[in-house]
C-alpha positions as a Markdown table, in Angstrom:
| # | Residue | x | y | z |
|---|---|---|---|---|
| 1 | Unk | 148.5 | -134.8 | -85.8 |
| 2 | Unk | 146.2 | -134.5 | -82.7 |
| 3 | Unk | 147.3 | -135.5 | -79.2 |
| 4 | Unk | 145.0 | -137.8 | -77.7 |
| 5 | Unk | 146.9 | -138.9 | -74.7 |
| 6 | Unk | 144.9 | -139.7 | -71.9 |
| 7 | Unk | 141.6 | -139.2 | -73.5 |
| 8 | Unk | 140.8 | -142.7 | -73.1 |
| 9 | Unk | 141.0 | -142.9 | -69.3 |
| 10 | Unk | 139.1 | -139.8 | -69.1 |
| 11 | Unk | 136.5 | -141.2 | -71.6 |
| 12 | Unk | 136.2 | -144.3 | -69.5 |
| 13 | Unk | 135.7 | -142.4 | -66.2 |
| 14 | Unk | 132.9 | -140.2 | -67.8 |
| 15 | Unk | 131.1 | -143.2 | -69.5 |
| 16 | Unk | 131.7 | -145.5 | -66.3 |
| 17 | Unk | 130.1 | -142.9 | -64.0 |
| 18 | Unk | 127.3 | -142.3 | -66.1 |
| 19 | Unk | 126.5 | -145.9 | -66.2 |
| 20 | Unk | 127.6 | -146.8 | -62.6 |
| 21 | Unk | 125.3 | -144.3 | -60.8 |
| 22 | Unk | 122.0 | -145.5 | -62.2 |
| 23 | Unk | 123.1 | -149.1 | -61.7 |
| 24 | Unk | 124.0 | -148.6 | -58.2 |
| 25 | Unk | 120.5 | -146.9 | -57.5 |
| 26 | Unk | 118.8 | -149.7 | -59.2 |
| 27 | Unk | 120.4 | -152.1 | -57.0 |
| 28 | Unk | 119.7 | -150.1 | -53.8 |
| 29 | Unk | 116.2 | -149.7 | -54.7 |
| 30 | Unk | 115.6 | -153.3 | -55.8 |
| 31 | Unk | 116.9 | -154.3 | -52.4 |
| 32 | Unk | 114.6 | -151.8 | -50.3 |
| 33 | Unk | 111.7 | -153.2 | -52.4 |
| 34 | Unk | 112.6 | -156.8 | -51.9 |
| 35 | Unk | 113.1 | -156.3 | -48.0 |
| 36 | Unk | 109.8 | -154.4 | -47.5 |
| 37 | Unk | 107.9 | -157.0 | -49.6 |
| 38 | Unk | 109.2 | -159.8 | -47.5 |
| 39 | Unk | 108.0 | -157.9 | -44.8 |
| 40 | Unk | 104.6 | -157.3 | -45.9 |
| 41 | Unk | 104.3 | -161.2 | -46.5 |
| 42 | Unk | 105.9 | -162.0 | -43.2 |
| 43 | Unk | 103.5 | -159.6 | -41.5 |
| 44 | Unk | 100.5 | -161.3 | -43.1 |
| 45 | Unk | 101.8 | -164.7 | -42.5 |
| 46 | Unk | 102.6 | -164.5 | -38.9 |
| 47 | Unk | 99.4 | -162.4 | -38.0 |
| 48 | Unk | 97.0 | -164.9 | -39.4 |
| 49 | Unk | 98.9 | -167.7 | -37.8 |
| 50 | Unk | 99.1 | -166.5 | -34.5 |
| 51 | Unk | 95.3 | -165.4 | -34.5 |
| 52 | Unk | 94.3 | -168.8 | -35.6 |
| 53 | Unk | 96.2 | -170.2 | -32.8 |
| 54 | Unk | 95.0 | -167.9 | -30.0 |
| 55 | Unk | 92.9 | -169.2 | -27.3 |
| 56 | Unk | 90.5 | -166.5 | -27.3 |
| 57 | Unk | 89.3 | -163.4 | -29.2 |
| 58 | Unk | 91.0 | -161.1 | -26.6 |
| 59 | Unk | 94.3 | -162.8 | -27.0 |
| 60 | Unk | 93.9 | -163.2 | -30.7 |
| 61 | Unk | 93.7 | -159.3 | -31.0 |
| 62 | Unk | 96.7 | -158.7 | -28.7 |
| 63 | Unk | 98.9 | -161.2 | -30.3 |
| 64 | Unk | 98.1 | -160.1 | -33.5 |
| 65 | Unk | 98.8 | -156.8 | -32.9 |
| 66 | Unk | 102.3 | -157.7 | -31.1 |
| 67 | Unk | 103.4 | -159.5 | -34.1 |
| 68 | Unk | 102.3 | -157.1 | -36.7 |
| 69 | Unk | 104.4 | -154.1 | -34.9 |
| 70 | Unk | 107.2 | -156.6 | -34.5 |
| 71 | Unk | 107.3 | -157.3 | -38.0 |
| 72 | Unk | 106.9 | -153.7 | -39.1 |
| 73 | Unk | 109.8 | -152.7 | -36.8 |
| 74 | Unk | 112.1 | -155.6 | -37.9 |
| 75 | Unk | 111.5 | -154.8 | -41.8 |
| 76 | Unk | 111.4 | -151.1 | -41.5 |
| 77 | Unk | 108.1 | -150.7 | -42.9 |
| 78 | Unk | 106.4 | -147.2 | -42.2 |
| 79 | Unk | 104.0 | -148.1 | -39.4 |
| 80 | Unk | 101.4 | -145.0 | -40.6 |
| 81 | Unk | 101.2 | -146.7 | -44.2 |
| 82 | Unk | 100.6 | -150.4 | -43.2 |
| 83 | Unk | 96.8 | -151.5 | -43.4 |
| 84 | Unk | 95.8 | -154.5 | -41.9 |
| 85 | Unk | 92.1 | -156.2 | -42.9 |
| 86 | Unk | 90.7 | -159.6 | -41.4 |
| 87 | Unk | 87.8 | -161.4 | -43.3 |
| 88 | Unk | 86.6 | -164.5 | -42.3 |
| 89 | Unk | 84.5 | -167.1 | -44.3 |
| 90 | Unk | 81.7 | -167.8 | -43.9 |
| 91 | Unk | 80.9 | -164.3 | -43.1 |
| 92 | Unk | 79.5 | -164.2 | -39.6 |
| 93 | Unk | 79.0 | -161.6 | -36.7 |
| 94 | Unk | 82.6 | -161.9 | -35.5 |
| 95 | Unk | 86.0 | -162.5 | -37.0 |
| 96 | Unk | 87.7 | -164.7 | -36.0 |
| 97 | Unk | 85.3 | -167.0 | -35.2 |
| 98 | Unk | 85.4 | -171.2 | -34.5 |
| 99 | Unk | 85.5 | -173.1 | -37.5 |
| 100 | Unk | 86.1 | -169.8 | -40.0 |
| 101 | Unk | 88.5 | -169.4 | -42.5 |
| 102 | Unk | 90.5 | -166.2 | -41.5 |
| 103 | Unk | 92.1 | -164.2 | -44.3 |
| 104 | Unk | 94.5 | -161.5 | -43.3 |
| 105 | Unk | 95.6 | -159.0 | -46.0 |
| 106 | Unk | 98.4 | -156.5 | -45.3 |
| 107 | Unk | 99.0 | -153.4 | -47.5 |
| 108 | Unk | 101.4 | -150.7 | -47.7 |
| 109 | Unk | 103.3 | -148.5 | -49.9 |
| 110 | Unk | 107.0 | -148.6 | -50.3 |
| 111 | Unk | 109.1 | -145.4 | -51.0 |
| 112 | Unk | 111.7 | -145.4 | -53.2 |
| 113 | Unk | 115.2 | -144.6 | -51.6 |
| 114 | Unk | 116.5 | -141.0 | -52.1 |
| 115 | Unk | 113.4 | -139.7 | -53.7 |
| 116 | Unk | 112.8 | -135.9 | -52.5 |
| 117 | Unk | 109.3 | -134.8 | -51.4 |
| 118 | Unk | 109.6 | -132.0 | -53.7 |
| 119 | Unk | 106.3 | -131.8 | -56.1 |
| 120 | Unk | 105.2 | -134.9 | -54.3 |
| 121 | Unk | 107.9 | -137.2 | -56.0 |
| 122 | Unk | 108.2 | -139.5 | -53.0 |
| 123 | Unk | 104.2 | -140.0 | -53.0 |
| 124 | Unk | 104.1 | -140.6 | -56.9 |
| 125 | Unk | 106.9 | -142.9 | -57.1 |
| 126 | Unk | 106.0 | -145.2 | -54.1 |
| 127 | Unk | 105.2 | -148.7 | -55.0 |
| 128 | Unk | 101.9 | -150.2 | -53.6 |
| 129 | Unk | 102.6 | -153.5 | -52.1 |
| 130 | Unk | 99.9 | -156.2 | -51.0 |
| 131 | Unk | 100.2 | -159.7 | -49.2 |
| 132 | Unk | 97.4 | -162.0 | -47.9 |
| 133 | Unk | 97.3 | -165.3 | -45.7 |
| 134 | Unk | 94.7 | -167.8 | -45.1 |
| 135 | Unk | 94.4 | -169.7 | -42.0 |
| 136 | Unk | 92.0 | -172.2 | -40.6 |
| 137 | Unk | 90.5 | -171.8 | -37.3 |
| 138 | Unk | 89.8 | -174.7 | -35.2 |
| 139 | Unk | 86.2 | -175.5 | -34.7 |
| 140 | Unk | 86.8 | -176.1 | -30.9 |
| 141 | Unk | 88.4 | -172.5 | -30.6 |
| 142 | Unk | 87.3 | -170.8 | -27.4 |
| 143 | Unk | 85.9 | -167.8 | -29.0 |
| 144 | Unk | 83.1 | -170.1 | -30.7 |
């Protein structure tokens, strides 16, 4: 007869660790992805709103840069990988312009936690995220 005393506890610990470590990583990775996705969405929404509410083009640019920097810092986004584009409809010479519809698009790449930079794994596993926000600029805007 074989003595199996204590083997169930050892098997439970081994299998538990094999299943628990990936589960904890998945939860951590999803948390980082969710946080930075919300950050990109907030950056697009707040930037578009503040540009549309600005009194003139100079203050629109300054306010847009300030709010973008604040959101990037607050949500822990990588400032080097954040790309912002402004598009006005109808397409005119200036953007923003009075009476135009402003679309602000913010793009970035989210790097997964604990991903090593060996063989470019951190870059190849980065997740691209994009958010856009649309605001109507007043026809009485000072820039027009």
